[in-house]
C-alpha positions as CSV (number, residue, x, y, z in Angstrom):
1,M,15.6,5.7,-6.7
2,K,13.2,5.8,-3.7
3,I,9.4,5.5,-4.1
4,L,7.0,6.9,-1.5
5,K,4.6,4.3,0.0
6,V,1.2,5.7,0.9
7,C,-2.0,4.1,2.3
8,H,-4.8,3.9,-0.2
9,T,-7.5,4.6,2.4
10,C,-6.2,7.2,4.8
11,D,-3.3,8.7,2.8
12,R,-0.9,8.1,5.6
13,I,2.7,7.8,4.6
14,I,3.8,4.2,5.3
15,G,7.5,4.5,4.2
16,E,9.8,4.4,1.3
17,I,10.7,1.6,-1.1
18,E,13.7,1.2,-3.4
19,L,12.8,0.9,-7.1
20,D,14.9,-2.4,-7.1
21,D,12.6,-3.9,-4.5
22,L,9.5,-3.4,-6.7
23,T,11.1,-5.3,-9.6
24,S,12.2,-8.2,-7.5
25,Q,10.3,-11.4,-6.9
26,N,9.5,-10.3,-3.3
27,S,7.4,-7.3,-4.3
28,D,4.0,-6.8,-2.8
29,P,1.4,-7.7,-5.6
30,I,-1.3,-5.6,-4.0
31,M,0.5,-2.3,-4.4
32,D,-0.6,0.2,-7.1
33,I,2.2,2.3,-8.5
34,V,1.4,5.7,-9.9
35,G,4.4,7.8,-10.8
36,N,6.8,7.8,-7.9
37,V,4.1,6.7,-5.3
38,A,3.2,3.1,-4.4
39,Y,-0.2,2.8,-2.9
40,A,-1.0,0.0,-0.4
41,L,-2.9,-0.4,2.8
42,C,-1.5,0.5,6.2
43,T,-1.9,-2.0,9.1
44,D,-4.7,0.1,10.8
45,C,-6.9,0.3,7.6
46,L,-6.2,-3.4,6.8
47,R,-7.3,-4.4,10.3
48,D,-10.4,-2.3,10.1
49,M,-11.4,-3.9,6.8
50,E,-10.8,-7.4,8.2
51,T,-12.7,-7.0,11.4
52,E,-15.9,-5.6,9.9
53,P,-17.0,-8.2,7.3
54,N,-20.4,-6.6,6.7
55,N,-18.9,-3.4,5.2
56,T,-18.7,-3.0,1.5
57,Y,-15.8,-0.9,0.1
58,H,-16.0,0.6,-3.4
């Protein structure tokens, strides 16, 4: 079964993940899974958050 991977911040579709990959030891611990959608950060949003240390995200 495939799960859609979406960015938490900009709602961009990042890709798809197999359900078996989420239960393995190599899964990304920062992903939030809601139904059949796995939320994570895309590289652009992650880079924006890392390069602006004075911003506070809620």
